[in-house]
N, C-alpha and C positions, 0 to 999 in steps of 0.2 A: 224169582226175583232175588232170593238169597244167593243163588249161584252167580247171577250177574254181579251182585255186590261183591262176592268173594273174588271174582275174576278182576274186577276193577281194583280191589284192595291190593291184589297181588301185583297188578300192573303198576300201581302207584308205588308199591314197595320196590319193584325193580328199578323204576325211574329214579327213586330217591337214592338207591345204592349206586346207580350209574352217575348221578350228579355228585355224590360224595367222592366217588373214585376220580371223577374228572377234576374236582377241586383239589383233592389231595395229590393226585397224580401229576397235575400240571407243574407244581414246583419241583416235584421229584424229577420230571423229565428236564425241566429247565436246569436243575442242578447237575444232572448227569450230562447235559449237552456241553461239549467243549467250546470255550469262548474263541472268538475269532482272533487269530494271531495278528500282531501289528504288521503292517505291510512293509516289504522291503522297498526302499526308496533309492532310485538311481537318477542323478542329475548329470546330464552330459552337456558341457558348455563348449561351444565353438568360439574361437577368438578372432574378432574382426571379420566375421563372415557377413557378406552382403545379403540383402533381402532377395535379390534376383539370382542367387548362387545355389538355390535348391530347386529341384524340379517341380514341387507342388505349388510354386508360385507362377508357373507357366512357362519356364524357360527350358528348352531342349539342349542348350549348349553344354551344360555340365550335368550328366546323369547322376542322380543320387537315389537309386532305387530303394535302398533300405530305409533311409530317412523318410522318403516319400510314402512308402508302404506303412510305416509306423504312424505317419500323419493321417493318412486316409483311414486307417483302422482305429485311430484315436480321435483327438479333437485338434483341429488346426486353429491356433490362436492368432487370428488375423489382425488383432489390435493389441499386440504385446509391446510394451514400452520399456525402455531402460535408460540409464544414464548415457551420455554421449562418449564416455571413455572407459577404459578397463577398470582402473582402481575404484572410481565411484560406483560403477555397476556391481562389482564384486562385493563392495562394502554393503550395498543395499541388499544383495542376495543373502549375505550371511547374517546381517542384523535385522532384517525386516524393517529397516528405517530408511528414510530418505537421506541421501548423502549430505544435504545441507544441515541436517540435524545431528550429524556425527562428525562434522568438520572434514569430510572427505570429498567435497564437491569440486575442488580445484585441481585439475591436471592429474598426473599419475605419479607413482613413486619410482624414482630411479634407484638402482641398487646401491648407490653411494649417498643416499639421503637418509638422515636419521629421524625418520618418523613412520608412523603406521596407524592402523585402526586402533583406537583407544582401548586400553586394557579394561576400562570400565564398561565396555560394551559386551553384553552376552550375545554370543553368536549361535548359529544353527546347530553345530555339533554338540554344544553344551546342553541345549534343551533335549536333544535326542539321547545323548548318553545318560542323562539323569533319568530318562524313561526306560532304560534297559537296552538301548541300541548299541551295537558296535559301530563306530564311526570311522570312515576312511576317506582320505583325500588322495587323488592321483593327479599329477600335473601341476599346473600353475597356481601359485599362492598370491603374490603381488599385493599383500596387505601389510608389508613391513617386516624387516628381520634385523634391524640394527642392534637389538639385544635379543637374547635367547627367549625372553618372555613373549616375543611376538610370533614365534614360528608356529606352524599348525598344530604340532603335537603338544604345545602348551596353551592352545586355545580351544581344546575340546576334541580334537581328532586323535583317535587311538593310533593311527598309522598315517604316514605321509610318504609317498613315493613321487618325487617331482622336483621342480625348481622353485626357488623363492622370489626371483626377480621378475621383470616384465617379459623377457623373451630369451631364448638361447638358440644356438645353432642346432639344426635338426639331427645332426650326426655327432658332432663333437661336444655339445652341451656347454660350449664356451659362450659367455655373454659379454658384449662389448658396449660400454656406455657411450652415448653420444655427448655427454657432458664433459668428457675428458678422455684421457688415454687409458683409463682403467679397463681391464678385461680379466676375466677369471672363469674358472669352471663352476657350473652351478647345477648340481644334480644331487639330491639327497634321498637317503632311506631313513626316514624318521629324522633324527638329529645328526646322523653320520653321512659323510660324503659317499656317494654311490658311483664308483668308477666302472661298475659292471655294465652300465648303460652305454658307455662310450663306444661309438661305432654302430649302434643299432638306431634305425630310424625312429624318431621320437614318437610318432603316432602308433607305430607297431609296438614299441616298448610299453607305452602306457596301456595299450589294449591287452597285452599279455599280463600286466600287473592286475588289471581289472578282472580278468578271467580267473587268475589265481585267488583273488580275494573272494569272488563269487563261489568258487569251488570249495573254499574253506567254510563258508557259511552254509553251503548245501549240506555239509556233514554235521555242523553244530546246531543248525536250525535256529540260531539267534537272529533277531531282526537286524537288518543292515541298512545303514545310510552310506551311500557311496557317491562321492562327488568327484566326477571325472572331468577335470578342466584341461581340455586339449590345448596344445600349442597351435595346432592347425586351425585356420589357415593364416595365422599371424605371420608377418615377415620376420625373418631371422636378423642377423647382423647385417649392417648396411653393405659390407663388402660382398655378401652372397645372400640376399634376402629371401629368395624363393627356392625351395629345395624339395625334391621328391625323387623316388627311385626312377631310373631312366625307363625301365620297362612300363611303368605306369604313365609316364609322360608320352611315350610312343603311342598310347591309345587315343590321344587327342590331336593327331596330326591335322585334323580338319580345322583347328583353330589357328588362324594366321599369326596372331601376336604370340611371340615366344613366351613372354612372362605370363600371359593369360593361360597359355597351354600348361605351364608348370603349376599355376594356381589350380587349374582343373584337376591335375593329378593329385595335388594336396587335398582337395575336396573329395576326391575319389577314395583316398586312403582313409579319410575321416568317415566317409559313408561305410566303408568296410568295417571300421571299428564299431559303429552303431549296430551293424548286423551281427558282429561277433559277440557283443555284450548281450544282445537279445537271445542269441543261440545258447550262450553259456547259462543264462537264467533258466532257459527251457531244459537243458540237459541236467541241470542240478535241481530240477523240480521246485523252482522258486518263482517261475513266471506267473502262476495263477494268483499269487499274492504280492504282486510287485507294481510299483508305479514308476514309469520312465518319463522323465522330462528332458526335452532337447531344446536348447535355445542358444542364441548368439548374444554375447555380452554387450555388443553395440554394432553399429553399421560397419560396412566395409570401407577400405581406404583405397579409393580409385587413383588418387594422385597425392604428391607431397611426401612428407616424411613417413617412413615405414609403409610405403604404398605396397599393396599386395594385388592390385588390379581388381579388388572386389567390387561388385556391382550392386548398387542400391536402386537400380532403375525400377520404376519410373520416378522415384522419389527425388526430392531436391536435397542437395548437400551430401555430406559423408561424415565419417567419424570426426569428432572434435568440432561439431557445429551444432546450432540449435534446431536444425531442420529434421524432417522425417527420415531422411537418409541416415542420420546418426542415431536416432532414438527409437524408431519403429523397427523392430527386429523380428526375424524368423523364429517361431516357437511352436512347440506341440506338447501335448501330454497324452500318454497311452497307459491304460490300465484296465484289467478285467473288472476292477471295482467301480469303474465308471458305468453308469446305467444308460446314459444317452451319448452314444459315440458315433463315429463315421459322419462327422458334420464339421462345418466351418463356424467358429464362434467369433462374433464381432463384439463381444463384451470387452470393455476397457480392462486391461490387466497390466499392472506395473511389476517390475522385477522384485520389488520389496514385498509383493503379495505372496511370494512362494513360501516363505517361512511360516506365516500363519496358516496358509492353505494346506501345505503338507503336514504340518503339525496337527491340524484338525483331522486330516485323514488318518493319522496315527493315534488320535485320541490324546494329544499332548496339548496342554495349556501354555501359551506363551505370554510373557509380560504379566503385569498385574492388573490389567484392565484399564489403565489410565491411557489417555490420548498421547501422552508424551513418551510412552514406552515403546509402542509399536505403531509405525505409520502404515504398514501393510494391512490389507483387508483379507479376511478369510473368505476365499471364493470356492471352497471345496463343494459346497451344496450346489452352487450355481453351475459348476463344471460337471458334477456327477449327474445332476438331474435336469440341467438346462433351465433353471428356474428364473433367470433374469440377469440383470447387470448391477451388481452391488456398488461398483465404482463409477463416479461421475467426474472426478477431478484427477488430474495427473500433473505432478510437478516433475518435469524432465530434469531441469537443473536451474539453479540460480547462482551464478558465479559473479561475485562482486569484484573480483580481481580482473578477470577478463572482461567484465562489464556486459553480461548478457543474461537474459531470462527466457526460458522455454517452458510454457505452461499451457495446460488444456482444461477446459471446463465446459461440460454439457455440449460437446461438439464444436466448441470454438477453441482455436489455438491462438495463443498470444506469444509473440516474439519481440523482444526489445534488446537490441545490440546483437553482436555476433562475435566470432573469433577471427583472429588473423586478418582483420580489416576486410573480411568478406571474401577471401580468396577461395573458400570452399563452399560458396553459396549458390552455385549453379547446379545444373542437372547433368549427371555423369553416368557412364556405365552402359550405354546402349550397345546392343550386340552388333558386332561387325557384320555388315551386309554381305561381305565376301566369304564368310564362314559357311561351309556346307554342313549344316547342322543335321543331327539325326531326325527322322520323321516322327510324327506322333505315334504311329504304329510301332516303330522301334522303341519309343519311350514306354509305351504301354507294355510291350513284351518284357522289357527290362524290369519293370515294377512287378508284373504278374509272376515272374520267375523266382521271386524271393520267397524265403521261408515265411516271412512275416505276412505277405499277401496270401499265401496259401493257407496259413493258419487262420487268418481273418476272413477267408472266403470272399476276398474282394473280386469284383467283376469289372469289366472295362467301362460299362455304363456309369457305375458309381464313381470310379476314378475320374472319368471325364467330367462328370457333374461337379464333384468336389473341386477339381482343379480349376474349373471355369469360375467358380464362386470365390476361390482363394486368390485369383489374379486381380491385381489392381491395375485398371486401365484409365489413363488420363486422356486418351485420344491424342489428337494432334493439336490440342488447344495451345494457343499462343497467349502468354501472359498479357492480359488487358490492363490490369492495375498492379503492376509489379511494385513490390515494396522493398525499400532498403532500410533494414532495421537500425542501421547506424545513423540514419537521419531522423526517423520517427518510429514509434511502435507499429507493429503489423498485427492484423487480425485476420484469421482465415476460418472459413467454414470447412473444417477438416474432414467432415463426412462426405460432402459433395465436391470438395476440392482437395483431395489428398496429396496432390503434387504441389500445393502451396503456390499457385500461380496468380490468384486474384485476391488482392487486399480489400477487405470490406470494413476497415476501421472507420472510414468516413461515413459509411451507411449506418453503423451501429456505435455511435459515440458513447451512448449511455452504458452499453455492454462493455465497452472498452474501459470506462471509468469504474465499473463494477468489478471487473477483473483486477484492475490495478489496486483497488481497495482490498480485495481478497489477498493479493500478493503481499500486502503489508503484514498480514498475520503470519505468512510463511517467513518473511524477512525478520520479523520480530523473534521468531523461534530459532532462526538459523544460528549455527555455531561457527565461530571464527575458524577458518581453514587451518589444518594442522601442518601444512607444508613447512619444510625446513630446507635450507640450502645444502649444497653438496658438502660432504665432509671428507677431506683428504685422508683421514684415518681409516677410511673404508678400503683403501688400496689392497686388492687381493694379493699383491706380491708380499705383503706382510703376513699372509696366512698360507704360504705355499702355493700361490696361484689359484686360490679357491675363494669364491665369494662366501664370506663368513660374517656372523655378528661380531662387531668390533667394539661394542660397549657392554658394560656389565650392569649399569644402573639405569633402569628405564626412566627414572624421575629426572635425569639430565635433559630429557626432551624439553621440559618446561623450564628448567633452571638455567641452563648454560647456552642453549641454542638461540641465536638471534632470529628475528623475523626474516621472511623472504626479503632480500635486499631491494630497496627502491631503485628506480632507474639511475644509472650511473651518471647521467647528464642532467643538469638542471635546465638546459635549453631544450626546446621542443625539437623533435627529430627533423622536422622540415627546416629548422633554422641552423642546425648543427653543420650541414653541408656548406651553407653559405658563409659560415664563420671559419670553418676549418681550412677551406681552400685559400682564402686570403691570408690566413696565418702562415700557411706553408709557403705561399709565394713570397710574402714579405720576409719571411725567415731566410729563404734562399737568397734574395736580393741583399738582405742585411749582411749575410756571410760574405758575399762577394764584395760588398762595399767595405767591409772591415779589412779583407785582404788587400784591397786597393789602398786603403788608408795606411796600412802597415808598410807598404812599398812606395808610398807617396814621395818620400825624400829622395830616394835613388832615382825615381822617374824625373823629378824636377831638376836634379843635378844633370841628368842626361839631356834634358831639353834646354836648359839654360847655360850650357857650357859656352865659354868664350872662344871665339875663333882665334886660333894661334896666328901670330905675326908671320907673314909670308917670307920674311927674311930669315927667320929662325926656324921656321917649319917648312920642310919641303912640300911643294905642291903635289897634290894627288893627281893633278891633270898633267900629263906629259907635255912639255914644250920644247921646241927646237929653235933657240935664238940665233943659232949659227947659220941659219939659212941665208944664202947670199942675196937673195932678192928681197929679204925682209918680210916676205908674205907669211912665213910660218910664225914669226913673232907676233904679228897682228892677230892671226887666228888663235894663238895661245892666249893672248890677252882677252880676246873676246870670249873664249871658252871659260876662262877664269872668272870673268864677270857673270856669266850665266850660272856657274857653280855657286857663287856667293849668293845670288838671288834665290836659287833653289834651296840652299841651306837655311836662309832666313825663313822662307816660306814653310819649310819642314819644321823648324822650331816652333813657329806660330801655330801650326796645326797640332803639334804635340801638346803644346800648352793648352790650347782650346779643348783637346780631348781630356786632359787631366782635369781641367777646370769643370768640364761637364760631369766627369766621374765623381769629383768631389761634391758637386752640387747634388747629384743623384744619391750619393751616400748620405748627405745631410738630410735630404727629403725622406729617404728610406728610414733613417734613424728616427726622425721626428714622427713619421707615419707609424712606425712600429710602436713607439711610446704611446701614441694616441689610440691605436687599435687595442693595445694591451689594457690601456685604461678603460676603454669602452667595454671590452669583454668583462673585466673585473667589475665594472658598474652594472652590466647586465646580470652577471652572476650574483652579485650582491643584492640585486633587486628581484631575483627570480626565486621561485619556490624550490626548495630542495627536493620536494616530491610532489609531482603533479598527477594525481590520480582521481578516481571517481569519488563522489560524495553524494550521499542520499539523505534528505531531510524529510521526515514524516511529520506533518503538522496536525496537532490535536488541539481543540479549543473547548473551553468550559463555558457553556451557555446557561446552564440550569442554576438558578439562584438557590433553589432548595437542596441541590446536591452540588456544592461548589467544587468538590474534588473529583467530579465525574468529567473526564475529558473524552470527547468523541472525535473521530477522524474528520479532518477538514480537507486534507489533500496531501500531495507529495511533490517535493522539489528535488530534482536531480541536477547536481552540478557535474557536468561531464568533463569540464576542464577548469581546475582551480586557478590556473595561471591567467587565463583569458577571461574567466568568469562566465563561460558559456553554460546556460542553464535551461532546463525545460520544467514547466509547471503544469501539473494536473490537479485540479481541485473539484470537490464534490459540490453540486448545487445545494442550496439551503432548502430544506423541506418546509412546509407550512408550520409545522411544530417548532422547528429551529428558528424560523422568522419571529414567531411569537415570543420565544425565549429571548432573542436578541432585542426585540422591542421592549420587553420588560426590563432588561438590563439597562437599556438606554434611558427609559423613562425614570428609573430610579437612580440614574446617574452613577451606575456601577462601572467597574472595570471589565473590559473584554480581555480575558487571559488566554494566551497562546503558549502551548508547550511544543517545542521542537525537539524531535528525536533524531539526532544526527548519527548516521550509520556510515562508517568507513571501514577500512581494512583493520582497524584496531578495536572495533566493537561499536557500542551504542552509547552516546552521551546525550543527556537531556538539558535543555535550556528553557527557562520560563521568562516570558516577556508579556507586557500588557499595554493597553491603551484605553482611552475613554470610549465606551460602547456607543455613546451618542455621537461622538465625532466620527466613528467608523460608519454609523448609519447615515449621517449627513453626507459623508464622502461616497455614499453608494457602494460600500464594501471595497473601496479602492485603498489599498495600503501598500507599504514598502517593507520588504524584509532585508535587513542588513546582515550579511554573514561575514564575520571577522575572522581572519586567518593570521597565524603567526608565520615565521619564516620557515618552519618545518612543514607547513601545510595543515597544521592542526587547527580545528575550529575553537576559537576562544570565546565567541559570543554569537548569539542569534537574537537580534532585536527587531521589533516592529515599530513603525511610525506611521502616523496618519496625517495627511496634510491639513485637514480641517480639525484643528485641535483647540478651537475656542470654547472655553467653558461656558460662556453665555449662550451658545448655540444650542446647548442641551435643553434649554427651557422651551424653545419654540419648536420642538420635534413633533412633526405631525404624523398621522397614520400613513399618509402617502409616502413619507420618507422611508417607511419600513415595508410597506406592502409591495413596493416595486423591487425590493431586494431579491436577487436570485442567485448569482454567482460572484465569487470574489474575483476582483481584478488586482492581481498582485504583481508588482515589479520586485525582482530580486537582484541585489547588488553584492558582489563579493569584494570585500575590503582587505587589502594586504597591510600588514603592520609596517610602518615606516621605520627604517633603521636609524638609530641615533647613538652617539657615543655614550658610554656608561661613565659617569663622572667618578673620579677617585677623590672622594670628599676629604678623607683624612690627609692625603698628600697635599691637596690644595690648601687646606687650613694651615698645615705646617709651613708651606711655602709663604703664605701671606704673613704668618707670624715672623718668619725670618726677615722678610723684606721690611716689615714695620720696625723691628729691632735695628736693622741696618740704617734706616732713615733717622731713627732716634740718635744713633751714634754719629750721624753725618756721613756714612759710608754709602754713597749712591752707586749703583751698578746697573749698567744696561744689560738686561737679560735677553734682549732680542737676538734672533739668529743672524748669521753672517749676511745672508741675502736680504733680510729685513732691514739691516742697517746700511748696506751699501748698494742697494738695488739701483739707485739713481746714477751710480757710477758705472755699474756693470752693463746696464741696458745700452747706453751710448756706445760703449766699446764693441758690444756685439753687433749693433747696427753698423758701426764703422767698418768692422770686419766683413760683414755681408756685402756692404757697398763696394769695398775695395776688391772683393773677390769676383765682382762682375766685370772687371777690366783686367784681363790677364797681361795685356801689353804694358800696363803701368807697372806691374810687378816685374816685368822683364827689364824695363828701363831703369 
């Protein structure tokens, strides 16, 4: 028994020692274990690449084996969204914020425009550099460079090899602006001009620069952020937009369209670049701890300005439009750090999410936690482990200048308005049926032969499966309820109708109202666009033919630059043609009439000359009076009489011709005066600026909280000149009805606050009416929007027809219980022009006249016409009457 107890005591002693060793040893092991190094991050951006221009979306026309292999071995982001244009999307990528919240939502930056991404915005490289990263940018910047403060190396990047503007020539790196005749060389090595690149194909040069940077980091082992913004496949200058090495173009002879063939070569060089970057990371032993992101900044440009023949098939629209073809872009992420890979992700992902997502992967905190700091959502966990879909709402863009909105919420997509009057709103980019495309087997062999596919041990079944699920197929569906967003807002079930063919706004009116209400919160936070007009001082000839920063003080952006100029014509575009043509015609007639008038005296002398006496003036008709039979003399007399008659008839015709010309000249002159007066009248009564206008209506219904205003609805004035408006208002809830009933019963005021949003910002107006009168009128009221001649809103007032005070006393419950929705008429009032009196001069004049009357000095101060009009009018009438009888003037 004692032996057993001794054994048990020994065992207990051993267990205790082991437990102590485990407890003590665990922190020792943890302390001795090397912490995981921050991952290397490589972001590769394609410029204006179409959805259908990569193989993993189902097309065999343009093989992209390296990009596809990276997608199959990583995660295909099948619902990746961006802004519809270059500058807004790059601003969102760098800041993690929506472009509307940083003033970058409207159009792009031309190289001669003095604006850029605000210096108050902290961007991606600044976060990573503060965390110990070396930060590098290669290729396109396009976020402003009018002062040196805006260039990449002053915004957080340690190095920059690339161009500052929107595009360059692929070989010469010369950039020509469409806005004028400016052109210059645009290639930099940090802040210095890089002439060494000249003559090397841009995609190849940027790839070599990326490999050099990766090799340097392979030796130093510092964490790296590399942003590789390719020029490809964006179009170059308009005189030679699509460029690629000829030997690469010759690989795509099966593509009939020559431009599309060149575009395929540009995509092929881009694909080679992706493969080279992957291989360089592998060679320098950085691949195991790297994250590679590949994406397009926006959709392709199938047609129009800067067209590169990019295909967004089967989506609707293209770059610079609110449709899927502009904002739904090809994207993927690859990394050994991802736990759930080789899949197609359908989670909603916005380009602004990349900053918080990649920062989270690197253990970096972005922003200060406030909603206003970062709009993007950290989706690293959802990507790495496939845990769900953190994002439910997507603001593609809200451009109040172009007048369109593209927004998604819980699978519904809302579009209101569009760009360029809808010229880019169709379906484009279907593959030419006559192209003899590579087969599926050839496609699979191309992907399987890449280093990426071999390293990821991809097989044909997996590739086929992923490719089938990444393809978007709308079938041969014909739009049954096609929607024109210029006429009314459109609503789409974007999950089941990704090609935006069937408008469901009439089926879901409540959802439409709900989305429009949510949009007001976005609109309230939106920042005024930072765009500025072209500056002649940017001329590259002033800097040796190089695009260079031309200002020294960035504060001049706010102090000295004017707004984007309003339209140069006060008349509507449809009216301008009908006004200009008559002006030109009348002007030409008036010039001819003036010339005829100047030569009138000589013509009248010619027509009214007196016939010379036959005795003193030799006859122009030969006569022979010496004829012996007298016959010749008779013939001569007869011929002379014929001549005289013809001469008189000729004079009469000439006088009639001159009279008609004089009359035409007078009519032309009077018509010109009338037309000029009419045009001046139209211009005087037209708005100088006829743009959009949005009015958000908020009302105060709670007596206990009088300063609490809730959203009532939204009024959009699409044309200030004609007063064309659209009204969308929320129905009253039961709680709001009771509040309004209490207001009416206590004879209180119904207060309405109008938030007027236009291109200059937000202005608030407060108006009110009797609550009981509004209730008796069954929520029928009138809004008056008053404008001055510059188009600025000066007042928003509400009126109710039933405004009798006594009617408040007999307000019944039925008057309130039936209230549901407001019925509002909106009228736009323009200020009537009137002369501004000069009071001081008028008083002085009256004093002088009074003193003159006291001295007996009366003076008639009327004008000459006012005093003698009764004599002038009869003279003019007499002249006009006499002019109608040219024979009287001859006699």
